[in-house]
C-alpha positions in Angstrom: -24.6 -2.4 -1.4 -22.3 -3.8 1.0 -23.1 -2.8 4.6 -19.6 -2.6 5.7 -17.5 0.7 4.6 -14.5 -0.9 3.9 -14.5 -4.5 2.1 -12.0 -6.4 0.9 -12.4 -9.9 -1.1 -9.3 -12.3 -2.2 -6.8 -9.5 -1.7 -3.0 -10.2 -3.3 -0.5 -8.6 -3.5 3.6 -8.1 -3.3 6.8 -6.6 -5.2 7.7 -7.5 -8.5 7.6 -11.0 -9.2 7.3 -11.7 -5.0 3.5 -12.4 -3.6 3.3 -11.1 -0.5 0.0 -11.4 0.5 -2.5 -14.3 -0.7 -6.0 -13.8 -1.2 -6.8 -11.8 2.4 -10.6 -11.3 3.2 -11.2 -9.0 5.7 -13.8 -5.4 6.5 -14.4 -2.8 8.2 -17.2 -1.3 9.3 -18.8 2.3 9.5 -17.5 3.6 12.6 -15.5 0.6 14.0 -11.4 -0.2 14.7 -10.3 -2.8 13.4 -6.4 -3.8 13.9 -4.0 -6.1 12.2 -1.6 -7.9 13.9 1.5 -10.4 12.6 5.2 -9.6 13.3 7.8 -8.3 11.4 8.0 -9.9 7.7 3.8 -11.0 7.8 2.0 -8.0 5.3 1.1 -6.3 7.9 2.5 -2.4 6.0 1.5 -3.8 2.7 -2.0 -5.1 3.3 -2.6 -1.2 4.4 -0.3 -0.3 1.1 -2.8 -1.8 -0.9 -6.0 -0.4 0.2 -4.7 2.9 -0.6 -3.5 1.8 -3.7 0.2 2.4 -3.6 1.1 -0.8 -4.8 -0.3 -2.8 -6.9 -3.2 -5.5 -6.5 -5.6 -8.2 -7.5 -9.2 -8.3 -6.0 -12.0 -7.1 -5.3 -11.8 -3.2 -2.9 -14.5 -2.1 -2.1 -15.6 1.3 -0.2 -18.0 2.4 0.6 -20.3 0.1 -1.6 -17.5 1.7 -5.0 -15.2 -0.9 -6.6 -11.8 1.3 -5.6 -9.5 -1.6 -6.4 -7.6 -0.2 -9.5 -7.7 3.7 -8.3 -4.7 5.0 -7.4 -3.3 6.8 -4.1 -5.4 10.5 -5.2 -8.3 8.9 -6.1 -8.4 6.9 -3.1 -7.9 9.8 -1.0 -10.3 11.5 -2.7 -13.6 9.0 -1.6 -12.4 9.7 1.8 -9.4 7.5 2.7 -6.7 8.8 4.3 -3.2 7.2 6.0 -0.4 7.9 8.5 2.2 5.9 7.4 5.4 3.8 8.8 7.6 6.5 10.1 4.6 9.8 10.4 6.2 10.6 6.6 5.7 14.5 7.4 7.3 16.6 5.1 9.9 17.8 7.6 11.4 20.5 5.5 7.9 22.8 5.9 6.6 23.9 8.8 3.4 22.6 11.1 0.7 25.0 9.7 2.1 23.7 6.3 1.8 19.9 6.3 -1.6 20.4 7.5 -2.2 22.4 4.9 -0.5 20.1 2.3 -3.4 17.7 4.2 -5.4 19.2 2.6 -5.2 19.7 -0.9 -7.8 17.9 -2.0 -10.4 19.7 -0.1 -12.6 22.9 -1.4 -13.4 25.3 0.6 -11.6 27.0 3.4 -9.2 25.1 5.7 -9.0 27.4 8.6 -11.5 26.0 10.9 -9.9 22.1 10.0 -6.1 24.0 11.4 -7.9 25.0 14.3 -9.9 21.9 15.1 -6.9 20.2 15.1 -4.3 22.7 16.7 -7.2 22.3 19.8 -6.5 18.1 19.5 -3.0 18.7 20.1 -2.0 21.8 21.8 1.5 20.9 21.4 1.3 21.5 17.6 -0.7 24.9 17.6 2.8 26.0 19.8 5.2 24.9 17.4 3.1 25.8 14.1 6.0 28.0 12.4 8.5 25.2 13.1 9.6 22.8 10.8 8.6 19.6 11.2 11.8 17.7 10.8 12.7 19.9 14.2 9.8 17.9 16.2 10.4 14.8 18.7 8.8 11.4 17.4 5.4 12.1 19.5 5.2 15.8 17.9 6.0 14.0 14.7 3.1 11.2 15.0 0.2 14.2 15.8 1.1 15.4 13.3 1.1 13.1 11.1 -2.1 12.2 12.6 -3.7 16.4 12.2 -2.5 16.1 8.5 -4.5 13.1 7.7 -7.2 14.2 9.4 -7.4 17.6 7.2 -8.8 15.6 4.3 -12.1 14.7 6.4 -11.6 10.8 6.0 -14.1 8.2 6.2 -11.3 5.8 7.2 -8.1 6.4 8.8 -5.2 3.5 8.2 -2.9 3.7 11.0 0.5 1.9 10.4 2.5 1.5 13.1 1.6 4.5 15.4 3.6 3.9 18.4 6.6 2.9 16.4 10.0 4.5 19.0 7.7 6.0 21.2 7.8 6.0 24.6 4.9 4.2 26.1 3.1 6.8 28.2 2.7 8.5 25.0 1.6 5.4 22.9 -0.6 5.1 25.5 -2.3 9.0 24.9 -2.0 8.0 21.3 -3.8 5.3 21.0 -6.4 6.8 23.6 -6.7 10.4 21.1 -7.5 8.0 18.3 -10.6 6.0 20.3 -11.6 9.6 21.1 -11.8 10.6 17.6 -13.3 7.5 16.6 -16.4 8.2 19.5 -16.6 11.6 18.4 -16.5 11.5 14.9 -17.8 8.0 14.0 -14.8 7.5 11.5 -13.6 3.8 11.1 -10.0 2.9 11.7 -7.6 0.5 10.3 -4.4 0.4 12.2 -1.4 -2.0 11.8 0.4 -2.1 15.1 2.9 -4.0 17.1 1.8 -3.5 20.6 -0.6 -5.6 21.0 -2.1 -5.4 23.8 -2.7 -1.7 23.8 -3.8 -2.1 20.5 -6.4 -4.9 21.0 -7.5 -2.8 24.5 -8.5 -0.3 21.9 -10.1 -2.5 19.0 -13.6 -3.6 17.6 -12.2 -6.8 16.0 -8.4 -7.6 15.0 -6.9 -10.1 12.7 -3.9 -11.5 13.0 -1.7 -12.3 9.9 1.1 -14.9 9.2 3.5 -14.5 5.9 0.6 -13.1 4.0 -2.4 -15.4 5.2 -4.6 -14.3 8.4 -4.7 -17.1 10.8 -7.2 -15.3 13.5 -9.2 -12.7 13.8 -12.2 -12.2 16.6 -12.5 -8.8 18.5 -10.3 -7.9 21.2 -11.4 -9.8 23.8 -11.4 -13.1 22.1 -8.2 -12.8 21.2 -6.4 -11.2 24.8 -8.0 -14.6 25.7 -6.8 -17.0 23.5 -3.5 -18.9 24.6 -2.8 -20.1 22.0 -3.3 -16.7 19.4 -1.3 -15.0 22.2 1.3 -17.0 22.7 2.2 -18.2 18.5 1.3 -14.6 16.9 1.4 -12.0 19.6 4.1 -12.5 22.5 2.2 -13.6 25.0 0.2 -10.2 25.1 -1.8 -9.4 27.0 
């Protein structure tokens, strides 16, 4: 069995006849935070969709030692992978609490304690439990998207552009919470992010994508201190 929670080998994927990812190899260890960086169009979101089974892909995807490369999204969810999609993806016509309940549809047994837990982590959601998700601010919707994904009790959380459209202070708080969740729960995270400076401070390791290829990898500190990587791929972040 692989020592990594997620192991991706030779992953290729795209849309129709257009191949976006070209034989990617990467991994996420149990309890690790890994960030995928790159410019718009590099293939970051496609990578996340490939892992979660939302698009056709080829190559091996192993999770907890089991092959899931041909699994549908519902099966991927059941093995313990939850995704916070780009743009939050909340059910805007449902209340906050109904969104949380929807996130736990594959969980057996009572979820009352789970709801209370995420209200404790995100008190703003508790205050707005009866409001429709579409009436929340951008930051509150991102909190809800994370809490809803966590209702599945995942071993691996996929976060696609969690800082998108958020004010810097809200982004910093959100990344702080993600780090605390990892430390408290031992959960692994795979994060796609354009805020390179902040995400490299959070992560254990990172990969840089360019036109569907991994062009650099290393620890967060290594990439933050690599002038060539910063200037070429990260816009001089750090």
